[in-house]
Structure formats: structure tokens, C-alpha cells
C-alpha positions in Angstrom: -116.2 18.3 61.8 -117.3 20.2 64.9 -117.8 23.8 65.4 -114.9 26.3 64.9 -114.1 28.4 67.9 -112.3 31.7 67.4 -109.4 32.6 69.7 -108.9 36.3 69.7 -105.8 38.3 70.7 -104.9 37.5 74.3 -107.7 34.9 74.5 -107.5 31.4 75.8 -110.0 28.7 74.7 -110.2 25.1 75.8 -112.6 22.5 74.4 -113.3 18.9 73.7 -113.3 17.0 70.5 -114.8 17.2 67.8 -114.3 21.0 67.8 -111.8 23.3 66.0 -109.7 26.1 67.4 -108.8 29.0 65.0 -106.8 32.2 65.5 -106.3 34.8 62.8 -103.6 37.4 62.1 -100.6 36.0 63.9 -97.8 38.3 63.2 -95.3 38.6 66.0 -97.9 36.9 68.2 -97.8 33.1 69.0 -100.6 30.7 68.5 -99.9 28.0 71.0 -101.9 24.7 71.3 -101.6 22.3 74.2 -103.5 19.1 73.9 -104.1 15.6 75.3 -105.4 13.4 72.4 -106.2 10.5 74.7 -108.5 12.7 76.8 -109.7 14.4 73.6 -109.2 17.9 74.9 -107.2 20.9 73.5 -106.7 24.5 74.2 -105.3 27.4 72.3 -103.9 30.8 73.4 -103.0 33.8 71.3 -99.9 35.2 73.0 -99.1 38.8 72.3 -96.0 39.6 74.5 -93.3 37.5 76.2 -93.4 38.7 79.8 -96.1 40.3 82.0 -93.6 41.8 84.5 -96.2 40.3 86.9 -98.4 43.3 86.3 -101.9 43.2 87.9 -103.4 43.6 84.4 -102.0 40.1 83.6 -104.4 38.6 86.0 -107.3 40.1 84.0 -106.1 38.8 80.7 -103.6 35.9 81.3 -103.5 34.9 77.6 -101.8 38.1 76.7 -98.3 37.2 78.0 -96.3 34.0 77.6 -95.4 33.8 81.3 -99.0 33.8 82.4 -100.7 32.2 79.3 -98.9 28.9 79.3 -99.5 28.0 83.0 -103.2 29.1 82.6 -103.6 27.0 79.5 -102.1 23.9 81.1 -104.3 24.3 84.1 -107.5 24.7 82.0 -106.6 21.7 79.8 -106.1 19.6 82.9 -109.3 20.9 84.4 -111.2 19.7 81.3 -109.8 16.2 81.6 -106.2 16.4 80.2 -103.5 14.5 82.0 -100.3 16.6 82.5 -97.9 13.7 81.6 -99.7 13.3 78.2 -99.8 17.0 77.2 -98.1 18.0 74.0 -97.7 21.4 72.3 -97.7 22.9 68.8 -97.1 26.5 68.0 -96.9 29.0 65.1 -96.2 32.7 64.7 -93.3 34.8 66.0 -92.8 36.8 62.7 -90.7 39.9 62.4 -93.4 42.1 61.0 -91.6 45.5 61.1 -88.1 46.8 60.6 -86.7 50.3 60.9 -83.8 51.3 58.7 -80.7 52.0 60.8 -82.3 50.4 64.0 -80.4 47.6 65.8 -81.3 44.1 64.4 -83.2 43.2 67.5 -85.2 46.4 67.7 -88.9 45.6 67.5 -88.0 41.9 67.5 -91.2 41.0 69.5 -91.8 37.9 67.4 -88.4 36.3 68.2 -88.8 37.3 71.9 -92.3 35.7 72.0 -91.0 32.5 70.4 -88.0 32.3 72.7 -89.9 32.9 75.9 -92.7 30.4 74.9 -90.1 27.7 74.1 -88.3 28.3 77.4 -91.5 28.1 79.4 -92.7 24.9 77.7 -89.3 23.3 78.4 -89.2 24.5 82.0 -92.8 23.1 82.5 -92.0 19.8 80.8 -94.4 20.1 77.9 -92.9 18.6 74.7 -93.2 20.8 71.6 -93.9 18.3 68.8 -94.3 20.8 65.9 -93.8 24.5 65.2 -93.8 27.0 62.4 -92.0 30.1 63.6 -90.3 33.3 62.3 -90.2 34.8 58.9 -91.9 38.1 58.1 -95.4 37.1 57.0 -98.6 36.8 59.0 -100.3 33.5 59.7 -103.7 32.0 60.4 -103.8 28.7 62.3 -106.5 26.1 62.8 -106.2 23.2 65.2 -108.5 20.1 64.7 -109.4 17.9 67.6 -110.3 15.2 65.2 -106.9 15.0 63.4 -104.7 16.7 66.1 -103.1 18.7 63.3 -102.3 22.4 63.3 -102.9 23.9 59.8 -100.8 27.0 59.3 -101.7 29.3 56.4 -99.0 31.8 55.5 -99.9 34.7 53.3 -98.4 34.0 49.8 -97.1 30.6 50.8 -100.2 28.4 51.2 -101.1 26.0 54.0 -99.0 23.4 55.8 -100.2 20.9 58.4 -97.9 20.2 61.3 
């Protein structure tokens, strides 16, 4: 197994096999992997929020927002040898980590908004989502292997699932 590369909050990392991508502490955030197994290249982004509002700050850290992260990730995977027509996606996260008594059901629903926006952008850009583990109210840690092309999702108190 190759070296493990940590993907921090709002970070975007693209690499070639036989490496591993890891992101820790996904709550409402999304860990999105886009890969081309034939070209043996994959990238992961740790998305924090659904929409940048096209703010200038989004240019400095495109991995922070779904609307800037996904196109940037696709571009970087293709720059490293991926072929757009072969790209596939896997994702995890989007938990509802906080609730306030008496608040509307969608108040603080950042996780579901992140999931929804990410799914819509992938669909609009024609990238098939082949596996996901979304929602709930627990944090996740994910690890993507460029040897097995599996995303291992570890949920606190529930164990690990490979998707």
C-alpha cells in the first residue's frame, strides 16, 4: 500500500496509484472522491459548504465550497491523466450534527444542503455517483485506496463499511 495523504478541511488533493487519500472528522462536510481507475488517478476534496456565492475568497480555497470544489477537482484529475468520460465519484458525510430545540427542522441543516448541492453538481457535470454514505448524525472518517478503488467509511460507534 502506498503513502496516505491527508485531505484537510477545504483541501483538494489529487494523486496517482498506489496512494491513499484520507480525510478525518466529516460531520456536515462532504468527502468527495473523483477517480479514473484506468488512468490510475484519483482526487479527494473536503467540502465544507454548499455555495460560494462566487465570493473572491472561493478562488483562494476552491475546495471549501461544492460549487467551486467539484469543477476544480475534475480539472485537476484530468490534468493528472484522468479522462473525463471515465470519471466516477464516491462520497460520504452530510450529517446533521446539531439541532436546536424549537428551531425549524432545516435550521442548521448544512449537511443535507451540502449533500444536495454536491449531488446536483455531479449530475449537471455528468459525473456518475457510484456509491455514497450520507446523512445521519454521526461523524465519519474516510479513506480511499487507489489500489482497490474502495472508499472505506468509518462511523463513530458503527464500524467501517467499504463502498
